N, C-alpha and C positions, 0 to 999 in steps of 0.2 A: 542273819536277823534272829531274836528273838521276840515272840508278840508277847503281851503283858495286857491284863485289863487294870484299869484302874480300879482302887478301889479307896477306904476312909476309916481308917485304925476305929477301934473305939478308944484310944486317950491318944497321949500327948507326950511325943518323944524327946526327951533335950537332945540338946549338940552332940556328945558325944553318942546318944544313942542312935541317936538319927548316921550318927557316919559310919558304929557299927554295923546298926541293919544295910545300911549302901554297901559296905565290902561283903557282906553275905551274901546277896543278890548277885554281886559280881562274882562271886567266887562258885556260886549257882548255876547262875547264867552259862559260866565258862565253862560247868559239868556236863552241861546237857549238850552241845559243838565241841567234841575233840579236831581242834579243825587238822587236816593234813597237809602241808605242804606239798603240792607236787611241782618240779622243776622243767620245763618244761623249754628243752634247745632249740635253738632255727638258726638260722645262715644267717646275715644280712638282708631286712627286711627295704623293699621300696615303701612310699607311704601308703601304698595301698595294700598289701598285705599284709603291715604291720596294722594296720586297719580294721583291717581281715577278721586278722585272731584278736586284736583288741575286744571287739565289737561280741566275738564267740565266745571269750573267756569270761566276758560279765555276764554273757542270757548266763552261760556251764556256772558259774556262783551262782547266780542266785536263783537256780535248782539244787544247786548240791552244799547247803555253807558248812556244812564237813569237812573242804575240798578250796584249797585258796591255790593258782594257780599261777606260777612265779615264772616270767618269762624272761629268761636268759638268750642273747642276741648273743651269736657267733662269727664276729665282725673279721673281714679277711675282703682283702681286694682279688682273690680267684678263688675255685675252688681250692686251689693246693693250699692255700693259708687258710681258712674257712676250718679241710680235715684235718690241718696242721694243730690250729686250734681246738679243736676238738678232740681230737686222740691225746695233747695236751694234759688238757681239763682233766678226762676221766683217768688220766695215769695219775696225776697228784691229787683227784679227789675220785674216786669211783659212785660217788656217790651225788656227783655234782649234776647230773642229766639224768631226771626218771624217764619221761617221753622226751624222743626227736625228730624232729624237722629234715626228715632228708634224701634222698634223689635212689631211685629205680632203679633195675638193673645192676653194675659191676658197683657200681656205689654202694648198694646195699650188702654183695656179696662181699667188700672186701670187710664192712664190718662183722658179719655172718660168718666169718671166718678165721676172725677174730678171737670170735667168739664173748662179742662185744653186744650184741644184741636176744633179749627173749622171743622164744620161737611161739605163734602164733596159731600153730594150729587148729587145736582143741577152743581158743577166742573164737579164731573163723569158722568154723562148724556151728558152732555153739550158734552162733551171728546169720549162719545161713545165708553167706559172701556169695560161695558159686554163683547167687544167683543178683548179687547185688553188682557184681562185679564180673566185666566180661574176663576171659580165660590168656588175652593179650594183658591184661594188665597184671594176672596175677603171676602171669610168670616172673612177671617185672620183679614183684615184692619174696618171691621165691630163691631158694637155695638148698642145692642137696636135698629137694625132698620137702624141705620144710616153708613154713610161709613164715615172714620178717616182719612184713610192713603192714599197710592200708591204703590204697587208693586215693588221694585228695583231693590232688590238680594234675592236671594232663593240657597239653594244648597242641590243636596238629599244625605241619607244617605242609606249607603252598604255593601255590602262585595267586597274587593280586594283581589286578588288572584295571583300569576303568573300563566303564561298561560303554559310554559315550561315543569313547574311541573304539571299543572293539565292534560297533552298532556304526558309528562310518566307511568304517572301512571292511563293513559286511563277513567280520571275522566269526567263525563259531567256537565257541571253546575247543580248547583238542584233546581229545581223547589216545591216540596215538602220539608215540615221536615223529613221524610223517607229517602228523597235522603240524605237530609242534614246531615245527623245523619251518612249514610255509607261515604259518604265522608270524615266523619271528623276520624273515626272509620278506613279510607282506608289511611290518612295521618299520624296516631298515628303512625300504624303499618309500617310502612316506618320512621321511627324516629323525625319527623318533627311534631313540637308543632299546635296541628292543628287551635287552634283561639291564635292570640296575643292580648294581652290587656295590657293597663296599668292603673294602677289607682295609683299612685303620684300624681297626681290630679284627687277626684275621680267620676268629670261627665263621662268620659267615658263607666263607669258601668251601668249611666242611660238608655243609647238608646239599652242595652238588653232586662229593664223590661220593656219601650215603645212599644218597636216590640213584644214581647209576651203579653202583654196586647191587643192591636191594632189589631197582626193575630187572636185573639181567642175571641175575642167580635165587637161590634160595636163600634164605633166612641160616640157614644153618654153614651154609658157607661165608656167609656174611659174619658171625658170628665166630666162624675158626679165624678167619683175618682176623678181627680183631684182637685174639686170644694170641696170633702173632701168630699159627699154627701153619698157614698161607705165608709165601713169597707175597710182597706187592709186582715181581717179577713175573709175576706166573702169567695163561693168557688169560683166559676173565677180565682180571684184573686193565692188563692193556688194554681191550677192546673195552671196556667201560671210560679208560683215562682217554680213549682217542675218537669217540665220541663228543667227551667234553674239548677234544682239542680243536674239535671241527664249529664247534660253539666260538673256539678262540680265534680259528683263522681267520672268520666270516666276519669275525668285530661283532658279535653278540653284545657283549658287556661294555659294562661303562670303560670308558676311558679313564685311566691315572686310578683305580678305584682306591686307593693307599691310601688318598687322601677323605677319601667320603665314609662315611660313620654309617655300614652298615642296618642298622637297629634304624635308620633317621630316613627311608630315601622312599616312604609312598608319596611324600608330597610332589617329587619329582613325577610319579605317574599319576599324580591331580591336576598337577600342571601341564601334562601330556610331553613331557623331554624324555619322559621312560615309557617303556609298552607292560612288563611285569619284572614282578621279583618273587625269589623263590625267598620265604623268612616265615618264620614262627608269627601265630596270632598275637605272643606279647606284643608286637611290633605298632596293633593298632592305636594301643596305649595314646601313639605321641602324634595321632592327627583329633582334630577335633572330632564331636560324637558327631557335628552337619555333613563333613565330606564322611563319613564313612558310608553313607547312602551310592557315594559315587563308587565304590570300590564294587569288583564281580572275584571270585573267589574259585579256583580247580586246582585239582590234586597232580601231583607232578606227573605225565603221562605212561600210558603203558609200552613196554615194551611189544615184539612179534610172538615171543615166550619166554618162560624165565628158566633157566636149569638146570637142572635136577628136582624143578618142582613147577608143572604147566600152571597149578590152582590155586598158588600162593598170592594172598596180598598182603604185602606186608609196606608199613609207613611210619614215617619217623614220628613221633610223639613224648619228650618227657617229662617225665611224670613224677610229681613231688608223693612221700610218702609219710605217712608218719610210724616209727619202732619206741618201742617199749625195750630198754634197754636190762641187761641181764639182771644188775648192779641195782637195780629200785632197789627202795626197801618196802613201797608202798603199791606192791605191784597192785593190788587188787581195787584200789582207788585212783591207781594213773589207768586201769581199764575201762575204768568208768569215763572216764575226758576224752582217751581210744573210740569209745563206742560212741560216743557224743560226736565227733571230730568225724565218724562214719556215714551220722543218721543226712539223707538226700539233705532234709531242709538248713541243715549245716555247710552241708558242700553248697548246698544254689550262694550262701552266703558269704562263705570264702571267696566264692569266684565271680560272680556276677557283674565286679566291676573292675572286673581287670583284666576283660577280653581272654581272659581261658576257660578249663571249662571241667566240669563237675565228673571223674570215673564214672560216679552212682550212675547205676543203668535209669531208673526213677528219676532220674533228676532232667527235669527237660530245659531248654535253653530257646525257646519260641522265640525270646524279644530279640536275641542276634543271629539275625540271617545271614553272618559269613560265616562266621564258626558256629552256626547249628551245619550247616554245610560238612565242615570240619569233622564233626561229632558224630555224623550219620559216614564219614571217612572212617575215621576210627575206630568207631562198635564193629564194622563189617572186617576190620583185620583179622590179618591171621597171625601175625606176630609186630610187634611193635618195638621200634629201634632208638634208643634213650639217646641217640645224637653222637657222631663219632668220641667226642672227648671224652665221652659220659662211658663209651661201652671199652673203650681198650686204654692199655696204661698213662697213666698220667704224663709219663717223659716222651712217650713216643705221641700221645695225643700235642704236646704244644708243639713236640718239633715239626709233625708230620703238618696241622693247622696253619703253620708261618708259611707251609714247602706248597699246600694249595694255592695259599693266594699268590704267594710267586708264578707259580704256574697260568695262574688266568692273566696275567701279563709277557711270561716270555713262551709260554705254549711248545713244550719241547719235552716231548714226551721222557726221555733214555736221559734227561735232567731229572727229573721228578722220578722216574721210577727207584735211579738209582741212592738216589738222596733217601727215599724213604725202604730202599729197600738194605741200604749200611744203617741204618737205624735200627730197625726190625732187628738186625740180626745185635745187634749193642743193648739193648733191652730183654730182649727178651734172652740172649745167650745164646742165640742159635749157631 
């Protein structure tokens, strides 16, 4: 908006002269601000996510009247369809998107490999982002030694439980795997389903596989497995799955999990039907604020030692990122918006109402007791997994998630390993 002062002309204008003057003033106004449109592509938002970005865009435009942010939503029912839509749009119109809200880890790597993303190393150094974002998050926006994205949102995975139940049964928060098994046994003895899980959509089962691999092996091993370089029939993988099988054999998981929506099971814990659930903090969106104070949170238990690296502390924390497209014609102005999204106050606004965390180290989450614990967990992590279906090939991920979900019901290790290994050889051409 252009501010003008009121003034009085020393003479009167005719109608035509007044129209001419109005046109001249309009042209002058346009010349003061040559507005640049920046196209901001983002995957289909839920209400809170879209509202957060809309608020941030409005604030940015108010401070930057020479830039207009046009939000372009990438629709799709799954990552595969969203990714396909993005690539088709860029193929048909390379200038369709200037800035992209995307995903860290392999998903950033895939676009960088295709040459679609602008390296941001100089920008990263100029903004001193090594002191704003942890090394584990930087790792997930980097490929081949270059930085291709800015972290904006991430969230922890861990166990949620009802504090009153643990207090009544005199249960301590489990730290080791042995502690965890003892907790599950006591919950079952008291007629509480120890572990809530729903596999109506199979993805929740993958969290169990990820953590059992991460807790028992190095992050390097995990990444090699995700790339198809290590057989699923290898001894370390079978050892991890055997721990999982033990939970299934003891009937610690929900009955008929294929009928349950894994994202909406915290009410079962609130009603004391189930004891704990391994899930991301996004699930807190599905319970009323007044009930959140009932819940406690703990990280996935530690094992006796991690093969290949005794000092690693690896966690699951899917990361959302902001990247600049190499094809953008307005990189300088686009980077002003990227800079704005990286500010701690902006990240606070984006994440405060979503039960998620801001990657910027300066952002405090004192008002969020549950995910505040998760922030400490993630900031102390050696490495952060982006979750199974964002770490491996899409065809492998889709197949394996269903195989994991089926395993929770049949518990047959040979069947699971055989399925996974056959698919690995098919996908990775082994």
